[in-house]
C-alpha positions as CSV (number, residue, x, y, z in Angstrom):
1,M,-25.4,10.5,2.2
2,L,-21.8,11.8,2.6
3,G,-20.4,8.4,1.5
4,N,-22.5,8.7,-1.7
5,I,-21.1,12.2,-2.3
6,V,-17.6,10.9,-2.1
7,V,-18.5,8.0,-4.4
8,G,-19.8,10.5,-6.9
9,L,-16.6,12.6,-6.6
10,V,-14.5,9.5,-7.2
11,A,-16.6,8.7,-10.3
12,L,-16.1,12.3,-11.6
13,I,-12.3,12.0,-11.0
14,H,-12.3,8.9,-13.1
15,L,-14.4,10.4,-15.8
16,Y,-11.8,13.2,-16.0
17,I,-9.0,10.7,-16.2
18,V,-10.9,9.0,-19.0
19,Y,-11.0,12.3,-20.9
20,L,-7.3,12.9,-20.2
21,E,-6.2,9.4,-21.3
22,M,-8.5,8.9,-24.2
23,A,-8.9,12.4,-25.7
24,A,-6.2,14.7,-24.3
25,W,-3.2,12.4,-23.9
26,D,-1.3,13.9,-26.9
27,T,-2.2,17.6,-26.0
28,P,-0.5,20.2,-23.8
29,R,-3.1,19.4,-21.1
30,G,-2.3,15.7,-21.2
31,H,1.4,16.3,-21.3
32,K,1.1,18.5,-18.2
33,A,-1.2,16.1,-16.3
34,F,1.0,13.1,-16.8
35,N,4.4,14.8,-17.1
36,L,4.8,13.6,-20.7
37,T,7.1,14.6,-23.5
38,P,5.3,15.1,-26.8
39,D,7.2,12.2,-28.4
40,F,6.3,9.8,-25.6
41,A,2.7,10.9,-25.7
42,K,2.4,10.3,-29.4
43,A,4.1,6.9,-29.1
44,S,1.9,5.8,-26.2
45,K,-1.4,7.3,-27.3
46,V,-3.1,3.9,-28.0
47,L,-2.0,2.4,-24.7
48,A,-3.3,5.4,-22.8
49,A,-6.6,5.2,-24.6
50,N,-6.9,1.5,-23.5
51,Q,-6.0,2.6,-19.9
52,G,-8.6,5.3,-20.1
53,L,-11.3,2.7,-21.1
54,Y,-10.5,0.8,-17.9
55,N,-10.9,4.0,-15.9
56,G,-14.2,4.5,-17.6
57,F,-15.4,1.1,-16.4
58,L,-14.5,2.1,-12.8
59,A,-16.5,5.3,-13.2
60,A,-19.4,3.4,-14.7
61,G,-19.4,0.9,-11.8
62,L,-19.5,3.6,-9.2
63,I,-22.3,5.4,-11.1
64,W,-24.2,2.1,-11.3
65,G,-23.8,1.7,-7.6
66,L,-25.2,5.2,-6.9
67,Y,-28.1,4.5,-9.3
68,L,-29.0,1.4,-7.3
69,G,-29.3,3.5,-4.1
70,A,-29.2,1.4,-0.9
71,A,-29.2,-1.8,-3.0
72,G,-25.9,-0.7,-4.6
73,F,-23.9,-0.8,-1.4
74,Q,-21.9,-3.9,-2.5
75,V,-21.4,-2.5,-6.0
76,K,-20.0,0.8,-4.6
77,V,-17.7,-1.1,-2.2
78,F,-16.4,-3.4,-4.9
79,F,-15.6,-0.6,-7.3
80,L,-14.1,1.6,-4.6
81,L,-11.8,-1.3,-3.7
82,C,-10.9,-1.6,-7.4
83,V,-10.0,2.1,-7.5
84,A,-8.0,1.9,-4.2
85,I,-6.0,-1.1,-5.4
86,A,-5.4,0.4,-8.9
87,G,-4.3,3.6,-7.1
88,L,-1.9,1.7,-4.9
89,Y,-0.4,-0.1,-7.9
90,G,-0.1,3.2,-9.9
91,A,1.5,4.9,-7.0
92,A,4.1,2.1,-6.6
93,T,4.8,1.8,-10.4
94,A,4.1,5.2,-12.0
95,S,3.6,8.2,-9.8
96,R,3.2,8.7,-6.1
97,K,0.6,11.4,-6.7
98,I,-1.8,8.7,-7.9
99,L,-2.0,7.6,-4.2
100,F,-3.6,10.9,-3.4
101,I,-5.8,11.3,-6.5
102,Q,-7.2,7.8,-6.5
103,T,-6.5,5.7,-3.4
104,V,-7.2,8.3,-0.7
105,P,-10.6,9.4,-2.0
106,A,-11.6,5.7,-2.6
107,V,-10.6,4.7,1.0
108,L,-12.4,7.8,2.4
109,G,-15.5,6.7,0.4
110,L,-15.2,3.1,1.7
111,A,-14.9,4.4,5.3
112,L,-17.9,6.6,5.0
113,L,-20.0,3.9,3.4
114,W,-19.1,1.4,6.1
115,A,-19.9,3.9,8.8
116,G,-23.3,4.5,7.3
117,W,-22.7,8.1,6.4
C-alpha cells in the first residue's frame, strides 16, 4: 500500500513536470522552476515540450501500473527504474536538484514495492 502511494506521488510529480515543460516553460513559473532566462525559454520551448511528452509517458506508465493492481508490479518497477535513471542522468547533466525531485522518490518507491509495503 505505501509503495503504491509513493508510485502515485512520483506519477503526480511527473504530471506537474509535464505541465511545466509543455505549458508553462515560457512563463514566469517555468522560468523560476528551471532557472531560465526569458530568451532561453523562448528559444527552447519546442525542445522542452518534447521533453515534457517523455515525462508524460513516465507518468502514464506509473498510472497504468497502479491501475493493474497487484498484476502491475513489474510495470511499476520498470517505470520507476526509468524515472530513477532519467533522474540520475538529469542530475549529472542539468541540475543536481533533479536527483532529489526524481531519483530519490523513485528509489524509495522501488524499495517499498520490493519490501511488499
